C-alpha positions in Angstrom: -32.6 -0.5 0.6 -30.9 2.9 0.7 -28.0 3.7 -1.6 -25.5 3.9 1.3 -26.4 0.3 2.3 -25.7 -1.2 -1.1 -22.1 -2.5 -0.8 -20.8 -4.4 -3.8 -17.1 -4.4 -3.2 -15.2 -5.7 -0.2 -11.5 -6.5 0.4 -10.5 -8.8 3.3 -7.8 -11.0 4.7 -8.7 -14.6 5.4 -6.6 -17.3 7.2 -7.5 -20.9 7.9 -6.4 -22.8 11.0 -3.1 -24.7 11.7 -3.3 -28.5 11.8 -2.7 -29.9 15.3 0.5 -31.7 16.2 0.6 -35.5 16.4 1.3 -36.9 19.9 4.5 -38.8 20.7 3.1 -40.3 23.8 4.2 -43.8 25.1 1.7 -46.0 26.8 2.3 -46.2 30.6 0.3 -48.0 33.3 0.9 -49.3 36.8 1.7 -52.8 35.6 3.1 -51.7 32.2 6.1 -49.5 32.6 7.2 -49.8 29.0 4.1 -49.8 26.8 4.2 -49.0 23.1 3.5 -45.8 21.3 -0.1 -44.6 21.5 0.1 -40.9 20.4 -3.0 -39.8 18.6 -3.2 -37.6 15.4 -3.7 -33.9 15.4 -7.0 -32.3 14.3 -7.5 -30.6 11.0 -7.4 -26.8 11.0 -10.6 -24.9 10.2 -11.4 -23.9 6.7 -12.7 -20.5 5.5 -15.7 -21.3 3.3 -17.7 -19.0 1.1 -21.4 -19.9 0.8 -24.1 -18.5 -1.5 -27.3 -17.2 0.1 -30.2 -16.2 -2.1 -31.7 -14.0 0.7 -28.8 -11.6 0.6 -28.7 -8.7 -1.9 -25.5 -6.9 -0.8 -22.1 -7.3 0.9 -23.0 -4.8 3.6 -22.7 -7.4 6.4 -19.1 -8.0 5.4 -18.1 -4.3 5.0 -16.3 -4.1 8.4 -15.1 -7.7 8.6 -11.5 -7.1 7.4 -9.9 -10.2 9.0 -11.5 -13.7 9.1 -9.7 -16.5 11.0 -10.7 -20.1 11.3 -9.9 -22.2 14.4 -6.7 -24.2 14.9 -6.8 -28.0 15.1 -6.2 -29.5 18.6 -3.1 -31.6 19.3 -3.3 -35.4 19.5 -3.1 -37.0 22.9 -2.6 -40.4 24.5 -4.6 -43.6 23.9 -4.6 -42.7 20.1 -7.0 -39.9 20.8 -7.3 -37.6 17.8 -7.4 -33.9 18.4 -10.6 -31.9 17.6 -10.8 -30.2 14.2 -10.6 -26.4 14.2 -13.9 -24.5 13.7 -14.7 -23.6 10.1 -15.6 -20.0 9.3 -18.4 -19.4 6.8 -18.8 -16.2 4.7 -22.4 -15.8 3.5 -22.5 -13.9 0.2 -25.3 -13.0 -2.3 -25.6 -14.9 -5.5 -23.5 -13.3 -8.3 -20.5 -12.7 -6.1 -17.1 -13.0 -7.8 -14.1 -13.9 -5.6 -10.7 -12.6 -6.7 -7.1 -12.9 -5.4 -6.3 -9.3 -4.5 -2.6 -9.6 -5.2 -2.9 -11.1 -8.7 -6.4 -9.9 -9.6 -7.2 -13.5 -10.8 -10.8 -14.7 -10.5 -10.8 -17.7 -8.2 -14.5 -18.6 -8.6 -18.0 -17.3 -8.7 -21.0 -18.1 -6.5 -24.2 -18.4 -8.5 -26.3 -20.9 -6.6 -28.0 -20.9 -3.2 -26.1 -23.1 -0.7 -23.1 -23.4 -3.0 -19.9 -23.7 -1.0 -16.3 -23.1 -2.0 -13.2 -23.3 0.3 -11.2 -20.1 0.0 -8.5 -21.0 2.6 -8.0 -24.7 3.4 -7.2 -25.7 7.0 -3.9 -27.5 7.6 -4.0 -31.2 8.0 -3.2 -32.6 11.5 0.1 -34.4 12.1 0.2 -38.2 12.6 0.9 -39.6 16.0 3.9 -41.8 16.8 1.9 -45.0 16.7 1.8 -44.7 12.9 5.6 -45.0 12.8 6.0 -48.2 14.8 7.8 -51.0 13.0 9.6 -54.2 13.7 12.9 -52.3 13.8 11.6 -49.2 15.6 9.1 -50.3 18.2 9.3 -47.2 20.3 9.3 -44.1 18.0 9.5 -41.0 20.2 8.6 -38.6 17.4 5.4 -37.5 15.6 4.4 -35.2 12.7 3.8 -31.5 13.3 0.5 -30.2 11.8 0.5 -28.5 8.4 0.5 -24.6 8.7 -2.5 -22.4 8.0 -3.2 -20.8 4.6 -3.6 -17.0 4.3 -5.0 -15.0 1.4 -6.0 -11.4 0.6 -9.3 -11.6 -1.4 -11.7 -9.2 -3.0 -15.4 -9.9 -3.2 -17.3 -8.2 -6.1 -21.0 -8.4 -6.5 -22.5 -8.5 -9.9 -26.2 -7.7 -9.6 -28.5 -10.6 -10.6 -31.6 -9.1 -12.3 -33.9 -10.0 -15.2 -33.8 -6.5 -16.8 -31.0 -4.1 -16.6 -31.5 -0.4 -17.4 -28.7 1.0 -19.6 -28.4 4.7 -20.6 -26.5 7.9 -20.3 -26.8 9.9 -17.0 -30.1 11.6 -16.6 -31.9 9.5 -19.2 -34.7 8.7 -16.8 -33.7 5.3 -15.5 -34.3 6.0 -11.9 -37.7 7.5 -12.6 -38.7 4.5 -14.7 -37.7 2.2 -11.8 -39.7 4.2 -9.3 -42.8 4.0 -11.6 -42.5 0.3 -12.5 -41.6 -0.9 -9.0 -42.0 0.0 -5.3 -38.3 1.0 -5.2 -37.5 4.6 -4.1 -34.2 5.5 -5.9 -32.8 9.0 -5.6 -34.1 11.2 -8.5 -32.8 14.6 -9.4 -32.2 16.7 -12.5 -28.4 16.3 -12.6 -26.0 13.7 -13.9 -24.8 10.7 -11.8 -27.7 11.0 -9.3 -27.5 7.2 -9.1 -24.1 6.1 -7.7 -25.1 2.5 -6.8 -27.4 0.0 -8.5 -31.0 0.0 -7.3 -33.1 -3.1 -7.5 -36.9 -3.3 -7.8 -39.5 -6.0 -8.3 -41.9 -5.4 -11.1 -45.4 -6.8 -10.3 -47.1 -8.4 -13.3 -50.4 -10.1 -14.0 -51.5 -13.1 -11.9 -49.1 -12.4 -9.1 -46.1 -12.9 -11.3 -43.0 -10.6 -11.1 -39.5 -10.0 -12.4 -36.5 -8.0 -11.1 -35.3 -4.7 -12.7 -32.0 -3.1 -11.9 -31.2 0.6 -12.3 -27.5 0.8 -13.2 -25.5 4.1 -12.8 -25.3 6.0 -16.1 -22.7 5.3 -18.8 -20.5 7.9 -20.3 -18.4 7.6 -23.4 -15.1 6.0 -22.4 -16.6 4.0 -19.5 -14.9 0.8 -20.7 -11.6 2.5 -20.1 -12.7 3.5 -16.6 -14.1 7.0 -17.2 -17.0 8.1 -15.0 -17.9 5.1 -12.8 -16.3 2.7 -15.3 -16.0 -0.9 -14.2 -18.0 -0.2 -11.0 -21.2 -0.4 -12.9 -20.4 -2.2 -16.2 -19.9 -5.5 -14.2 -23.4 -5.3 -12.9 -24.8 -5.4 -16.5 -23.2 -8.8 -17.1 -25.7 -10.7 -15.0 -28.9 -9.2 -16.6 -31.0 -11.3 -18.9 -32.4 -8.4 -20.9 -30.7 -5.0 -21.5 -33.2 -2.2 -21.7 -31.6 0.9 -23.3 -33.0 4.3 -22.4 -32.5 7.3 -24.7 -34.5 10.4 -24.0 -36.8 11.8 -26.8 -35.0 15.1 -26.7 -31.6 13.6 -27.6 -29.8 15.2 -30.6 -29.4 11.8 -32.3 -31.2 8.7 -30.8 -29.4 6.2 -33.0 -26.0 7.6 -32.2 -26.6 7.5 -28.5 -27.7 3.9 -28.7 -24.6 3.0 -30.7 -22.3 4.7 -28.2 -23.9 2.8 -25.4 -23.6 -0.5 -27.3 -20.0 0.2 -28.2 -19.1 0.7 -24.5 -20.6 -2.7 -23.7 -18.7 -4.3 -26.6 -15.4 -2.9 -25.5 -15.9 -4.0 -21.9 -17.1 -7.5 -22.7 -18.2 -8.6 -26.2 -20.3 -11.4 -24.8 -22.8 -8.8 -23.5 -23.9 -8.2 -27.1 -25.4 -11.7 -27.1 -28.1 -10.6 -24.6 -31.6 -9.6 -25.8 -31.9 -5.8 -26.2 -34.8 -3.4 -26.4 -34.8 0.4 -26.8 -37.0 2.7 -24.8 -37.4 6.3 -26.1 -38.0 7.9 -22.7 -39.5 11.4 -21.8 -41.8 11.1 -24.9 -44.3 13.4 -23.3 -42.0 16.1 -24.6 -43.1 15.3 -28.2 -46.4 16.1 -29.8 -48.1 13.5 -32.1 -46.7 15.1 -35.3 -43.1 15.0 -34.0 -43.5 11.5 -32.7 -44.8 10.3 -36.1 -41.8 11.9 -37.9 -39.3 10.4 -35.4 -41.0 7.0 -35.8 -40.5 7.0 -39.5 -36.8 7.8 -39.1 -36.2 5.2 -36.3 -38.0 2.4 -38.3 -35.4 3.0 -41.1 -32.3 3.2 -38.9 -32.7 1.3 -35.6 -31.6 -2.3 -35.7 -33.7 -3.4 -32.7 -37.3 -3.1 -31.4 -38.2 0.1 -29.6 -41.2 2.0 -28.1 -42.0 5.4 -26.9 -43.0 5.9 -23.2 -43.0 8.6 -20.5 -42.5 7.7 -16.8 -43.6 11.2 -15.6 -46.9 11.0 -17.6 -47.3 7.2 -16.9 -47.6 6.6 -20.7 -46.8 3.1 -22.0 -46.1 1.5 -18.6 -48.3 -1.6 -19.0 -47.3 -1.9 -22.6 -43.6 -2.0 -21.5 -44.4 -4.6 -18.8 -46.1 -6.8 -21.4 -43.1 -6.5 -23.8 -40.5 -7.3 -21.2 -42.5 -10.3 -19.8 -42.9 -11.7 -23.3 -39.1 -11.3 -23.9 -38.3 -13.0 -20.6 -40.5 -15.9 -21.3 -39.9 -16.4 -25.1 
C-alpha cells in the first residue's frame, strides 16, 4: 500500500431515516360503509451502522463519503398494513477504528472485533396506526401517530494501527529501512527527517510459516505529546501495538538520553503505554568497529533499564536474531 492510500482520519455527516407515519384509515367495503379503524403502523427509519472488517487496513474507501443517509420508513396503510422499514446503511471500518463526536470530541465507541456492529445514528420509530387508539368511548379515532424524526451526527473516524510490533524512534533513525529488510513492505526511504508521513505495515515471516505484523510509525520529536511535529497523528498508532521496539542510531550523542526522551513523550501522551513490553535496538551499528561496540556495550549494560541489541539493516546484521527475540517476546 502506498503512503498516499493510507487514510487514517475521516470526518463525515451521518443521518438515519425518519419513521413512517401511522395510518388513520377507516375500513370501507361495499356492504360495510362504516367499518372501524384499520390504519397500520409506520415503518422504522433506517439505522446508520458501523461494522468492523478485519480485511480492511485503512479508511481510504470512506475518504470521499462525506454524507451518509439511511432510508426513511414507509407510511402505514389500510388493513393494518405496516409500512416497510427504511434501508440501513453500513460503514465498514478496519479493526482499531475509534469513533468520535466531532462537535464534542467525545469518544463514542471503538471497533476492535471482526463483524462487531454499533449503531451510530438510530432510525426513528414508526408511528402507530389509528386502530391502536380504538376504545369503548372512541370507536372511530381519526388520528394516528407521526413517525419519530431522524437522528443526525457529525462524526470523526480515527484509525489506530493494530500491529504486534511498533517501531518508535526519532526521525531518520532507520525505522523504514528496518521494515523494508524485515518484511516485503516498500516504505519510502531517504536521508532526511520525516520521510515517513503515514504508518507503514509489513508482515514479518518467521520459521514454520509463522508471521507477525510490524508497523513503522512516523518519527517522534521532543514535544510531540503537545502536538509538535506530527504530534497526535502518529502517537495514537502506538497505542495498539503489543511490543514497542525503540530505535536509536549507534552514532547518537547519548543513546540513553534519546531513549528517555522517547519514553517521556509516550508517558506524557498516555501513561498506559509504559505498561507495554519494550526493547531497544541500536541501529546503524555497522558504523562501529568491534572495539567501539565493546566500549558502548559496557556503558549500556550499566545504564539501560531494558534489554537491547546491536543491528544494522543496511549490512543485514542481526536480522534473524531480532526476529527470534521479538517472536519470543510476543509468545512469552
